[in-house]
N, C-alpha and C positions, 0 to 999 in steps of 0.2 A: 940383142937379137930381136927381130920383129915378132909381134904376136902371130900365132898360127892363124891362117886365113881359111875359113870355111866357105861353103857355097854362098852363105848369106852375108859374108863379110868378116872382118876381124873380130876377135873376141872382145867382149866388153869387160872392163875391170869389175872385179867382184867385191871391192871394198864396201859397196853399199849393202850387199847381202851380209857381209861379215858384221857390219855395224848393226844391222837389224837383228842378227843372231845375238850380238852382245846386249842389245836392248832387252831381248827376251830373257837372257840369262839374268840381267840385273833385276827386272821385274819379278822373275821367279824367286830370286834370292831374297829380295826385300820382303816379299809377301811371306816367305817361309820363316825368315827371321822374326817378322812381326807376329805371326801366329805362335811361333815357338816361345816368344816372350810374353804374349798376351794370355795364352791358355795353359792350363796344366794338362799333362798327358791324359788323353781319353776324355777330357772335358768337351762338352758340346754346347753350342749356342744355336738355337733354332732361328732360322732366318725366314723360311717359308715352310708350309706343311710338308714339302718334299725335299727341303734343302737345309742342311746345317753346316756350320763351321765346326771343326773339331781339330784335335791335334793327335796325330798318330805317326808312328815311325815304321817305315817299311824296310826291312833288311833284305827283302827279296827283290823280285822284278815285278812286272805287271801282275796285278791280282795276287800279290804276295808270293809269287812263284819262288820256291826254294827258300822262303824266309826262315824256316825253322832249322836250316842246316847250320853247321858249325862256324860260319864266318868266312869261309873260302869264297862264297858267292859274291861277297863285297868286291873282291878283286876281279872275279870273272866279269861281273857286270860293269865295273870300272873299265876294264880292258876292252870289252865290247863297245862301250861308249866312246872310248878314245879311238879305236880302229874305225868306228862309224864316222867320227868327226873327220879323220884324215880322208876317208873315201868320199865323204860329202864335199869337202873342200876341193878335192880333185874333180869331182863331177861338176861342181859350180864353175870351175875354170873351163872345163870342156864344153859345157852347155850354157855358157853365159848369155847367149842370145835367145834363150827360152825362158821368158819371165815367170810363167806359172810353175814350170819345173823348178826353177831356182828358188821361187818363193816357198814351194813345198819343202825343198831340201833345207832351206834356211830355218823354217819352223822346226824341223826335226833336229837340226844341228843345235839350235838354241835350247830346245827341250832336253836333248840328250846330255849336253854339257852342264845344264842346270842340275840335273840329277847326278851326274858324275861328281860335281863339286860337293854335293851333299854326302855322297859315299866317301869321298876323300876326307872331308872335314869331320863328319859325324859317325861314319860307318853305317849309315842308314839314310833313307830319303824321307824328308818331312812331308807329310800329306795333311791337308786341312779342309778339303772340300768333300762333303758327304751328301750324296743323293739317296733318297729312300722313298718307298711307297709302303705305307702301313708297316709291316714287320720285315719287309724285303729291302736289303741294302746293297747298293752298288759299292764296290771297294773305294775307299777314300783315295783322292788324287790331289794334284797340285797344278800350278800353271804350266810347268814343264811338261807334264803329262798331256795337258790340253793342247799345247803347241805340237807335240809329237803326233797326237791324234789328228789334229787339223792338217798337219803336213802330210800324213798318210792319206787322208781323204783327198787332199789337193793332188797328190801323186796319181791316185786312181782317176780323178777327173782329167788331169793332164793326158794320161794315156788314152782315156776314152775319147777325148777331143782329137788326139792324133790319129786314132783309128778311124774316126768319122771323116776327118779331112782326107785321109788316105783312100777311103772308099769313095768319097765324092770325086777326088782327082782321078781315080781309076774309072769311075762311071763316065766322067766328062771326056776322058781320053779314049774310051772304047765305044 
């Protein structure tokens, strides 16, 4: 069956985006394994006055949301990550001719699946990056979290650029 044709032409294959997501997953897992083997739980290594490496386990979601609950959250967040992966792959196929949108989705996909792997294998997500200023600490995070955050920022940027292009086209047409 021929690929669906949009106004801009046929869909592009998404295998490059999936390979990039796989690379993000691999980098995330390698760093998590490395820090889990190198540090004891809670140990910190100062890198800069505002940045430490540490080893923490997050049984919840972002900012340890629901971390203190009885364990059911592991399966909830795993399920959410898996559903998100399916939706993202579907969106990549539908919007394959939009590189910034696809790059944003790919970052989110790689990060989400990196954390899903942790939940399935360990029951928690391994975090190892700690930012702080004096006695104020940002919750520890990992490369998967960074990819998800960068992907979310790229999604906002993509939408902002689309709105600007739409306004410019409307202004030029009117």
